[in-house]
VMD Tcl script that draws the C-alpha trace (Angstrom):
set ca {
  {-10.52 -4.01 -14.85}
  {-7.75 -1.55 -14.48}
  {-9.45 0.92 -16.64}
  {-12.62 0.62 -14.56}
  {-10.62 1.10 -11.35}
  {-9.02 4.20 -12.71}
  {-12.27 5.90 -13.27}
  {-13.83 4.77 -9.94}
  {-11.19 5.56 -7.46}
  {-12.41 6.28 -3.91}
  {-11.43 9.84 -2.68}
  {-9.16 10.18 0.18}
  {-11.35 11.10 3.12}
  {-8.30 11.70 5.25}
  {-7.03 14.38 2.76}
  {-10.46 15.98 2.52}
  {-10.81 16.25 6.30}
  {-7.25 17.18 7.28}
  {-6.06 18.74 4.10}
  {-2.82 16.81 3.69}
  {-2.03 13.25 2.26}
  {-2.61 10.19 4.51}
  {-0.09 7.40 4.91}
  {-1.64 5.38 2.00}
  {-2.32 8.19 -0.62}
  {-1.15 6.85 -3.93}
  {-1.83 3.25 -3.12}
  {-4.95 2.97 -5.41}
  {-3.02 4.62 -8.28}
  {-0.01 2.42 -7.67}
  {-2.33 -0.70 -7.66}
  {-3.84 0.31 -10.99}
  {-0.43 0.82 -12.54}
  {0.59 -2.68 -11.21}
  {-2.50 -4.14 -12.87}
  {-1.57 -2.43 -16.14}
  {1.79 -4.16 -15.81}
  {3.75 -0.86 -15.12}
  {5.70 -2.25 -12.18}
  {8.33 0.62 -12.09}
  {5.78 3.31 -12.23}
  {3.88 1.61 -9.61}
  {6.77 1.31 -7.32}
  {7.58 4.97 -7.79}
  {4.13 6.03 -7.08}
  {3.80 4.03 -3.79}
  {6.81 1.89 -2.84}
  {5.03 0.04 0.08}
  {2.43 -1.49 -2.26}
  {4.19 -4.79 -3.04}
  {5.00 -5.55 0.70}
  {1.37 -4.57 1.68}
  {0.02 -6.85 -1.01}
  {2.28 -9.58 0.02}
  {1.12 -9.11 3.76}
  {-2.48 -9.31 2.75}
  {-1.74 -12.62 0.80}
  {0.20 -13.93 3.89}
  {-2.55 -12.98 6.26}
  {-5.19 -14.59 4.22}
  {-2.97 -17.78 4.13}
  {-2.46 -17.76 7.82}
  {-6.29 -17.37 8.40}
  {-7.09 -20.37 6.13}
  {-4.13 -22.64 6.78}
  {-2.31 -21.34 9.82}
  {0.77 -20.91 7.62}
  {3.26 -19.08 7.68}
  {4.00 -19.17 11.31}
  {2.52 -16.35 13.30}
  {5.70 -15.02 14.57}
  {6.96 -14.53 11.05}
  {3.76 -12.80 9.96}
  {3.87 -10.60 13.08}
  {7.28 -9.53 12.12}
  {6.34 -8.89 8.62}
  {3.32 -6.73 9.91}
  {5.70 -4.40 11.87}
  {8.13 -4.33 9.02}
  {5.42 -3.35 6.52}
  {3.94 -0.66 8.84}
  {7.63 0.64 9.36}
  {7.92 0.90 5.57}
  {4.65 2.76 5.22}
  {5.60 5.10 7.94}
  {9.03 5.81 6.41}
  {7.41 6.48 3.05}
  {4.95 8.82 4.71}
  {7.67 10.76 6.50}
  {9.71 10.92 3.18}
  {6.61 12.25 1.34}
  {5.78 14.83 3.99}
  {9.22 16.23 4.10}
  {9.80 16.07 0.32}
  {6.60 18.08 -0.43}
  {7.74 21.17 1.66}
}
mol new
graphics top color blue
foreach p $ca { graphics top sphere $p radius 0.5 }
foreach p [lrange $ca 0 end-1] q [lrange $ca 1 end] { graphics top cylinder $p $q radius 0.2 }
display resetview
């Protein structure tokens, strides 16, 4: 599956339109590395991947079972968005 995904990555439309990376650039590559078992390479490629995957899992769990409690999920959403934003700012300023 990881091999197929690596040859069929979706292009970054944000980068094609605006000419610079989006806040989630690198996520596909990091996911492929994670599926291959390369955890450290995955984390160095896109650090917010693990919290974002955890957020997706918790959101699906909440939709199906109403667990975890919504207030916890809401807090985790803001924390994940903050982590993505911090990572994006770091990438923007480190590339110049």
